[in-house]
C-alpha positions, 0 to 999 in steps of 0.5 A: 517127727513132733507128734501131738494129739492133732496130728493125722494118723497118716503122719504116724501110721502110713497112709493105707492104715491110716485110711483103712482107720478113717473110712471104718472107724471113724479115727483120723488123728492122734487123739482119736486113737488113744481115745478108741478104748478097748472093748475088753481085755482077755488072758491067756486061757481065757476065751470070750464067753462062748454063750455071750456069741450071737450068730452074726457078731464080728468078735475077736477071741484069744483061744490055743490051737488044740487040733488040725485036720485037712481033707478033700471036699466030697461035692467039689474041688480042693481041701476043707482045713477045720481047726479046733481052738479053746482055753480048757472051759470052751471051744470053736471050730475055724473052718479053711477052704483052699487055705492051710495057714502054715503056723496053725498047729497043735499048741499054738496061742493066737487072736482069732476074728472073724464074724460068728457063723453056725454049722450043724448046731455049733458055731465056728469061724469061716476063714477069720484074721488069725494073729499067732502070739510068738517072740515077736510079740515081746512085752505085749504077750508077757503083759497078761492082759491083751486089749481087745480092741473095736475092729473093722474087716480091714483094721483088727485089734491087732493093727490097734494094738501096734498102732498104739504101741508106735504112737506112744514110742513115737510121742516120746511117751504120753506125758510129752504129748497128752495136756491133762485138761482136768484142774489139778484141785478136782483131780486131788479131790477124786483121787484121779490119775493124770491123763497120761497115766490112764491112757497108758494103762487103758492101752497096756494094763498090768492088772485089771485094777489099773485098767479101773482106776483109768477107766475112772479118770477117763469117764470123769473127763467125758461127764465134766465136759458134758456136765459143763456144756449142759450148764453154759446151755442153761445158763445161757437159756436164763439170759434169753430175752423172752415174754411172761404170760401171767395168770388172770383171773375170770379168763380161760385157766378157769373156765377149763378148771370149771369144766373139768369132770375130775379133781386134780391130783396134788401132783397135778395142782404142785406142778400147775403151780411150778408151771404157772410161776415160770411163765410169769417170768421173762426168761423162758421155761424149759421144763421136762414133766415126765410122769406115769402111763395115764398120770394126767401130762395132758391136763398139766399142759392144757392149763398151762396152755391156757394161761399162756392165752390169757396173757394174749399169746397162743400155744401150740402142741405138737403131737406125734401122730394124726390120731393123737392130734385129734384126739388131743384137738376134740377133747380140748374142744370138748372141755372147753365148750363155746369157749374153744370156738369163739367166733362161731355162732355158739361160741363164746366172745370171751374164748379163743380158737383150737385149731387141728393142722395136719397134713392130711388136711385138705387144702382149703381146710390148710389154708383156712387153719394157716390163716386162723393160727397167722391172725392170731383167732386160734390160741390153741394149735394142735398139730402133727409135723404139719405145724413145722412147714414153712407158711405155717407163721403164729401171730405171737407164739407163747408155749410150746408143748411137744408130747411124747418128745421121743418121737420127735427129733432135734431139728423139729421142735428147734423149727417149732421153737424159731417161729415166736417173734421172742422165745418162748416157753418150752414145756416138753413131755413124756410118759416113758420115766427117765432115769436120774442120769439119763435126766442129767445127760440128755436133759441136763438143760431142763427143768424137771417135773415128775407125775407119779400119782395116777388120777383116784378111780383108776382099776389098775392094770394086771399083766401076765406073760403067754409063752405059747411055746411052753403052754401053747392052751394059755394062748386059748385061755387068753383069747376066751379071757378076752370074749369074757370082757366083751361079754360084759361090756368092756372092749380090746386091743390086740397089737401087732407089730407088723400091718401085713398083707405085704413084703415090700419096704412098706411093710417093715414092722410099724415103729416096734422100737426100742427092743434088744437087737439079737443080731441077724437070726435066720430062722426066725419067722416074720413078725406076726400081721394085723391083716392077718391075725384079724382074719384068723380071729375073725374065722376063730376064736374071736369068730362073731365079735365086732372086731376092726384094724387100725395101722398107718396105712390106713388114711387118717380119716379112716383112722379117725372114724376107727378111733371114734367108732372104737370111742363110741363101742361100736367096735369090740376088739381093735387089732393095731399096730403101735398107732394106739401106742402114745396118748388113745384114751377109751376109758371102756377098753380093759384088755390088751393082747401084745402078740410077739410081745419079745419084738418091743422095747420096755417102755414100748410095752409100758406104754401100750399096756398104759392103754387098758383100765383107763377108766374104773374096771380094772385091766388085763395085759398079756404079753404073748411070746414064742421066747422061753420063760428062761430065755433072757428075753422071757425074764425081760417080758416077765420083769414088765408083767412084775411091775406096773413101776415105769421108774423101776421100768425105766431102769430096766430098759436102760439094762437092756438097750445100747447105751448108743440107743439111750444117749440116741443117735447125736451122741453115739458118734465116737467123737460126741464125746462119751465113749465109756460113761455108763449111765446105768452104773456112773450115777454118782459120778455124773451127779459128783460132775455135774456138782464140780461144772457148776462151781466152775462156771459160777466163779468169777471167770468161768472156764477162763482160769481152765484153758484145757476144759474150755477146749474139750467144751469147745471141741464137743461143741463144734461136733455136728453131732452134738448140735442137740445140745444146742437145740435140746 
């Protein structure tokens, strides 16, 4: 039987195994199986580090049986067999009820796979899958390195290993099976193996050097295919027919500059000139503006929006929450004054209208807002997801600004872009600084501007971890410190991960994303809740202070009223969920206490911390946690407290989160092209691949001279999970 990379696994492995692989591991073809790489490699006498195992993890370990014992159970009929396995450094127990594995004898070596459980404080497997290594395994066992694959309940690591052995044999060796897509000159330039040799060494290595060289080559395949796709997107975007929005003097932009109550930083001026120049071109701008929390990105965006309005177009600002959308609209209106109220009695006819469009507007107000947008009376439109709905039509959409872009899916951003008569200019903003490798991959088809400089006069924030289990007195001091700030005329936030008062699905942690997943832990209490903590504080350490709550279960009117009251200093302490995380701007707030800080991710804590010290007074952020200071969680929080540099924290975030979380759901699928590439470790490789991709596409024939690479790019582009490349 002739086997190719597109051959169905059912023809090679039989329908039963192939069905399990397809359903549980999304492996359908020979190509899929060859690209299913080992998670790690085990050696005889080397076991998975037991201190790395978490209860609930499904793992495979390589170990030797050290003891076997059986006894009758006291509480019910039958026997229990306990098998201890180890490697001389650590041990683990395998437990079988009413079942004795005949070959599990002292001295036997094997692979054991199961879900990690615990009993009497010790880790154990209950009824694990067992594969004892014997003479039948032949050279697989003699090779010294045993590949351990990502597996499933019905497809164990050793089944995958045997399937690959059969596959390599069925194909008459990988040399005839695999066509190398990488041009020979690129392989030579970077000292890379052939694809056939790399696949053979990744699945059947002799030494860890074999693994390292194979992995280097396979990472190049992923990086180059991805960078070619992104480079093609950049070239295509440059050819899109857009509409130039040149700067005009004496218009809204000059009025904005005159109305600003502060001087622009050098960074704001430089980025502003960059945006102004791109808006003046016929090709649509595609730019990512990243910057520190509080670096003044919104002002930069507003100046770009004003330039577009001066040129006769409309600008839309898409915000992730109604609280933030209302704040943006209110702030822009206040800044523009009469110039933002054209058509009203006290409005300036030379100005424009600032229209807010959110899902909670009453029907009549929503109809009026849509009419203002459709007729072009509204030059600046601020809204939430409601902007994306059918029936929201623009007269001449010239610029789309997406605030906190990580809160929006690709389809949502694309839906707003599609509302332009011609492709509009696009500016996406994030206050979560992006490491260079992420910028080159996830945002590889966007040009990037960065704001590092904070406006002058900011007080700065100091942060401390409050480990309540180890030092319970510190929490009392935290509340005392908060009272001192309020007594000095300042205000404070207390942030909790949950709303409270219910136990159903509606009471899940409100958007506390990004925290590393430690696996199931039945002994962990529920997250602290806003409503519960507010009552405790009212009757306890913060008694007598004006305290209120803010969370996603309130109506938009209630949320807006409480934010207005807080901004007007009518509330001393706001106990809130992460609804305050993004963009909320109350300069008088100087203290933030984050309860259960370990439930939040690094970037999210940095965002939350950015809500305080937005005025001239210094700020304080206290990270309250049950975690011990010596635990990985404790060390992560200490790292957040130790620096306010968002770019340094972005790298820490990359270290503590899984690769799929960074790349997003569209990139986490097995066929989406990234299985081995590490955004943290492979920065130089990604940069080199980007340079090679650009060079290939700049030649006269581009990919036409490289059919293998063209096929890989087409395969990535045809994957429905790679649609983000077309729309991001």
